[in-house]
N, C-alpha and C positions, 0 to 999 in steps of 0.2 A: 583491619584491612589493610592490605599494602598499598604503596603509594600508586601505583601502577594496577588498575583492574586487570586481573588475568582470565582472557576469554577463551572459550573452547566454543567450536562451531560444527553445526551436524549439516552435512550436506556440503559438496565440491563442486558444484555446478556454478552457473552465472553467479546467483545470489550468494552462494557460499563463498566463492572468491570475493565478491563484492564486500562482504562483512569482513572477511580477513583482512583485506584491503584498507578499509576503514579504520580497523584496529592496529594494522600497523602504522598507518600515517599519524595517529593519534600519540600526543607524549602522555597520556593518561591512560592508555591501554596498552596490552602487549597480548597479541596471539599467542598462544600456548599450544595448539592442537586442533586437528579436524579430524572428523570421522565421515562415512558415507559417501557412497557412489565411486564411478569406476575412475573419477580424477582425483582422487583424496590423496594419493600419494604424491603426483605431481603438484597439487597446490602446495601440499607441506614442504616439499623440496623447493618449490619459488621461494617461500618467504622463510625458511629454516626452521619450521615448526616441527611437532610431532603429529603422526597420523595413529589413530586408536582403530582395534578392528572393529568395534561398536559404540553405540550410545552409552551403555551401562558401563564399559571401562573409562569412556571419556569422564561420564560425570562423577566418577568414583577418585578422581586425582584431584589431590590436595593441593596442588598448584593452580587450580581454576576456580576463580570466584562464580563466573557467570558464563550461561550458554546462549550462544545464539542459534536460532534453530531457521534453516534454510532448506529444508529437504521439501519433497511434494506434499501438497496441502493435506493429504489424508493422515500423515504422519505427525502432524504438530501437537496434536491432542496427547497422544502417547509419548513421544518425547519431553514434552513439557511437563507431563506427569512425572515422569523418571527423573528428570531434571531438578524439580520441586523436592521429591521424596531424599534426592541428596543433598539438598540445601542450598543449591544453588539459584542465582536470579537468572530470569529468562528475558529474552529479547527474541520475540517469535514473528518470523514474515507475516505478510499479508498473503491469504485470508488466514485470520487467526485460527481457524478451525474449521470444517466442511459442515457441520451442525450447530444449532444454538445450546443444544444440550452439551455438547463437547466445550465448547467455549465457557460455559460456566463450570464445568467440571475445572478445566485449567483455572480460570479465576479463583474458584474456592481453595484450590491445590496451594496455590501460591500466598494468597491472603493469610489463610490459616497459620502458616510457616513465616507471615513477615517478609514475605519475598517479594523484590519487584518483579513484577510482570507487564513488559513493554511491547507494543506491537509495531510493525514496520510500516507506517505511515509517514514514510520520508518526504512525501510531498509538501508536508507543513514546513519543512525545512527550506524550500526553495524562495526565494524573496519574492516572485510575482505572486506567489499564493498568500504569503504573510502581508505583502502590501494590501493584498484584495481585502484580506480580514480587516486591515486597520481603516481602510476606506469605508467600509461596511459598520464598522464599530463606531466612526468619528460621524456617520451619518450623510457621508459625501453623495449617496444617491438616495437618501430617505429609508423608508419602511422598504424592504425588500418583497417583493410579491411573487414575482416568477423568476426561475432558473432553468435555461434551457441547456444541456450537457450532450457531448458526443465523445465517443471514443471508439475511432473508426481507423483500422488499417488491415493489411494482409498480412498474416504470421507467415505467408510463404516465403516473403523476402528474409526474415531472419533465421527462417529454417535452412534457408540455402547458405548462408553467411557460415563457413565452417570453422571461422574463429572463435564462433560461439561454443564449439563442440557438443557434445552429447547427440542423443537422438530424439529428444523431444517426445518421448512415448509418454510421458506424463500429461501431455495434451489430449491425448485422447483415452488415457485411462478412466473407466467408469468411475473409479473412486475420487478422481479430480471433481465429479460432478457437474461442472459445468464453465465454460469460459467465463461467465459471469462472477464467478467465485475470484478469478483474477483480475478481471476488469474493474468491476463496480466497486470494491470496497474503499480506493482512493476518492472516487466521486462522492461518495456516501460519505467519507470522513470529513472531506474539504467542506461538503455544504453544513454537515453538523458544527463543524468548527467556526466557520465563518457565520452561522446563524445564532449559534449557541441554542440550537432548537432541535428536537427529536423527529425522526419519520413516525407516523402514527400508522398510515395505509399506503398500499400498494396495489396498482394493477397493470397487468404486464402481457404481452404475447412473446414467445419464445419459438426460435426454429433452429436447424441447423442445414446450413447450406453449403453447395461447392464442395464437399470432401467427404469422406467417409469417416463419421466420428460418432459415437454412442453420445456425447455431450452437446450440450445448446452450444452453439456458435455466434447466435445473433439474437438480441432481445430489445423491445423497444416498451418502456415503461414510465409509468406516470406516479409520483410520489407526491403524497402530501405530508407537510410537517405539522408539529402541534402549533406553531404561531401561525398557521394559515397559509404558508409560503407553498406553491405549487411549481413541481418541478420535473421535466421531461427527461428522459435518459435514453439515448439510441448507443448501444454497444455492439460491434462485430468484429471479428478477427479475420474476415473472409471478404471484405471490401474489395472488388477488382480493381486493380491498377488500371489508371494512374491513380485512383482515390479522389477525395476531396482534398483541397488544400487547406491547411490550418485544422483540420478536423481530428487529427489523432488523440487530442485531449483537449477540449473547447467547453468554455462555459459564458454563456450569455446572460446575464443578471439585469432583472428589470425592478427598479427602484419608482416610488412615486415621484422622486426630484430628479432622476437620472439613469443612465445604464452604465453597466460595466462590460467589456468585451475582453475575455482572458483568455489567449492560449498560452498555458505555462511554458511552452517550449518556444515562444515567440513575443508577442506584445501584450501587454496589458493596457487596455484603453478606456478612458474615463469619459463620457457625455453627460453633462450637468445641465439643468433648466435653471434658468435665472430671469425673473420677472416675466415668466410664462413663455421665454424664447430658449431655442436650443443653440448653444454655443458651439456646438459641433464636438467631434472627438479629438481627445488631446491624447498622446502616448505618455504614460505615468512611467513605466518600465519596460525596457527588452531584453528577453533572457539570452544569455550569449549560448551558442550552440551545445546541446548537452550531450551528443553523440551516443545516447541509450540505444539506437538501434543499429549501431556499426561497431563491430568488434574492435575495430583498428583505434577508437577513441573512448571506449566505454570506460576506462579506468584514469581516464584525465581528469584533473581535479574540476573540470566545469561540470561532470555528471557527479564525481565522488564527494564533492562537498557536501551535499545534502544528506550522505550517509554518513560522512564523519560527524556532522553537526547532530544527526539523529543519535550515532554512538556516544558522542559526549552527553545528549541530553539523559540517555539511560543510565550513564556514570552518576551524573548529577542527582539523578532519583534515587540510585542505590546510597550515595552520600547524604540525602536528605534533603536536596535542595529541589525546587521544581526543575524538571528536564525539559518539559513543552513536547515531548514524545507522545505518540498513542499510548492510551493505558488501555488495561484489561476490558473497562467498560467500553472503549471506544471500538474495539476490537470484537466485543461481542455485537454491538450495534451494527456493525459492518456485515457480519454473518447473519444476524436477524433480517436486515434488509433483504441482501441477495437470496434466503431462503424463502423470503414472503415474496419476492419477483418470481421466482420458479413455482411457488405455490399457485401464486394468481395465475400464470399462464396454464398452468395444468387444471386448473379449477373452473378457469373462466370466468373468475369473479374477483372482486375487491378483498384483500387480505389485511388484517391489521396485524401490525407488526408485534412480535414479543418482546417484552421490555423489563 
């Protein structure tokens, strides 16, 4: 394998550009070509790389070692299978797939050929999330009992930012299945990663509000983990302005001996019990502005560092050392949790997750 891992990217939208930029910034990777979407030619020109007419021609290139998949969700499975058949390693954006069965097919296709299949859980590489994991691992708040999560914002703001480009049509395409496919995987993955525990059952209620959309855009759900931890999750992409401050991505974690209040875009705060008395909250870490929701700052290093670290983790995994990025197992677990939420809402019952 060459000194620099040679990368091909499917998808030329916001996330396609994100991964091309990450590969461009690293010394260990080299972006080679991109395919897919109306912005492919412009993206290729901006980074001095090639544009290919389709995925098949991209994966046939001898000067590409790995494929990063950043197309709409419903294309992830087909493109992963195509890449695997051509002997290419794959980093696929979350959600890994839109069904549990497709996730398993992707996993098997890569595993049977001894290829790395990684999943885009870049939140593992944000320092506040990593520090939260270490606090839990070190027993800073004792046994974790409950986690309250929220992912609340108004997609209208991003849609109106012309700097992001595109028509956002995938958001309301029935093949996208649900907004939950986009919002929940990071939350599910971080909880599994922090706890070292799996989701075993789900109860949920879903709806679609404030827009014409065949897909779910708002859900409240209750998750149970195999270690007994309970978690609630409130997700919505149509929260009216001005919204709730600090609730775009928020975790409140209760343990036997203390609490963690985490805003990965803001502060990580810790409250501990000592001799039965609360010491109050202390700020452990404060995240510099990420700029993920503003096209003018979306490619600054503040946002891009996590994607660069994830890309490096992908490279490390291919070269045989632990990369720390999301694995195929992690990707399947995220899809299983989301599909269980949707099933629980549709059937009005508690659903056991597939594992």
